[in-house]
C-alpha positions in Angstrom: -84.6 -99.4 8.2 -82.6 -96.5 9.5 -80.1 -94.1 7.9 -77.2 -96.1 9.2 -78.3 -99.4 7.6 -76.3 -100.3 4.5 -76.2 -103.2 2.0 -74.9 -106.6 3.2 -71.2 -106.4 3.3 -69.6 -108.4 0.5 -65.8 -109.5 0.5 -64.4 -107.2 -2.3 -60.7 -106.4 -2.9 -61.5 -102.9 -1.4 -62.8 -104.5 1.8 -59.5 -106.4 2.0 -57.4 -103.2 1.8 -55.7 -102.5 5.1 -57.4 -99.8 7.1 -57.3 -98.7 10.8 -60.1 -99.9 13.0 -61.3 -98.6 16.3 -62.3 -100.9 19.2 -63.9 -99.5 22.3 -62.8 -101.4 25.4 -64.9 -101.6 28.5 -63.3 -103.5 31.3 -62.2 -106.7 29.5 -64.8 -106.6 26.9 -64.9 -104.9 23.4 -68.0 -102.7 23.9 -67.9 -101.7 20.2 -65.8 -102.4 17.1 -66.2 -103.0 13.4 -67.8 -106.4 13.7 -70.4 -105.2 16.3 -71.1 -102.2 14.2 -71.7 -104.6 11.2 -73.9 -106.8 13.3 -76.0 -103.6 14.4 -76.5 -102.6 10.9 -77.4 -106.2 9.7 -80.0 -106.4 12.6 -81.4 -103.0 11.6 -81.7 -104.3 8.1 -83.1 -107.8 8.7 -85.1 -107.3 11.8 -83.7 -110.3 13.5 -80.5 -111.6 15.1 -80.7 -114.8 13.2 -81.2 -112.9 9.8 -78.2 -110.6 10.8 -76.0 -113.7 11.5 -76.9 -115.3 8.3 -76.0 -112.1 6.4 -72.8 -112.0 8.2 -72.0 -115.6 7.9 -71.7 -116.2 11.6 -73.6 -118.5 13.9 -76.7 -117.3 15.7 -75.0 -118.1 19.0 -72.0 -115.9 18.2 -74.3 -113.1 17.0 -76.3 -113.4 20.3 -73.3 -113.3 22.4 -72.0 -110.1 20.7 -75.5 -108.5 21.2 -75.4 -109.5 24.8 -72.0 -108.0 25.4 -73.0 -104.8 23.8 -76.2 -104.6 25.9 -74.3 -105.2 29.0 -71.5 -102.6 28.1 -73.9 -99.6 27.6 -76.3 -97.7 30.0 -79.3 -98.9 27.9 -79.8 -101.8 25.4 -78.6 -101.4 21.9 -80.7 -104.2 20.6 -84.3 -105.1 21.9 -85.7 -108.5 21.1 -89.3 -109.9 21.0 -90.0 -113.4 21.7 -92.2 -115.8 19.7 -95.5 -114.9 18.5 -97.2 -115.6 15.1 -94.3 -113.9 13.3 -91.6 -115.7 15.3 -90.3 -112.7 17.3 -87.6 -110.5 16.0 -85.0 -107.9 17.1 -84.5 -104.2 16.4 -81.8 -101.6 17.1 -83.0 -99.2 19.7 -82.9 -95.5 19.3 -80.0 -95.5 21.9 -78.3 -98.3 19.8 -78.8 -96.1 16.6 -77.0 -93.1 18.5 -74.2 -95.5 19.7 -73.6 -96.8 16.1 -73.9 -93.3 14.6 -71.2 -92.0 16.9 -69.0 -95.0 16.6 -69.0 -94.8 12.7 -68.2 -91.1 12.9 -65.2 -91.7 15.2 -64.1 -94.4 12.9 -64.4 -92.0 10.0 -62.5 -89.2 11.7 -59.7 -91.7 12.9 -59.2 -93.1 9.3 -59.0 -89.5 7.9 -56.5 -88.4 10.5 -54.0 -91.2 9.7 -54.7 -91.3 5.8 -51.1 -90.2 4.9 -49.4 -92.4 7.5 -51.6 -95.3 6.4 -50.6 -95.0 2.7 -46.9 -95.1 3.8 -47.6 -98.0 6.3 -49.2 -100.0 3.5 -46.1 -99.7 1.3 -44.4 -101.6 4.0 -46.8 -104.6 4.1 -46.4 -107.9 2.3 -48.4 -108.3 -1.0 -49.3 -111.9 -0.1 -52.4 -112.6 1.8 -52.3 -113.8 5.4 -55.3 -115.8 6.6 
């Protein structure tokens, strides 16, 4: 497991607090965003796309499509897969994928820090009732 890997994300009140998020668009696709970053972290942690999908409570198909989109948007694959075998294959985040994830998380942290004051004021304008 790499330095970027974290524990599975649980839905906690802090996780529900409004926060700015960055999405990197490439043509008509979202090349990287918070969900794809979480997926990369989960693949790194579990060693498989199916394990990552289970951790993130999404279908394997959805996870695979997100991986495919990421791999197509960048110069090199972010995730490499191995097929079958005695252990049933698996997946891992490539070194290039680790760099992309590290840079994305750094940009996200810098963006959040840069609007911290404005965000606090913005949140005061928001409704206290949850919207699904």
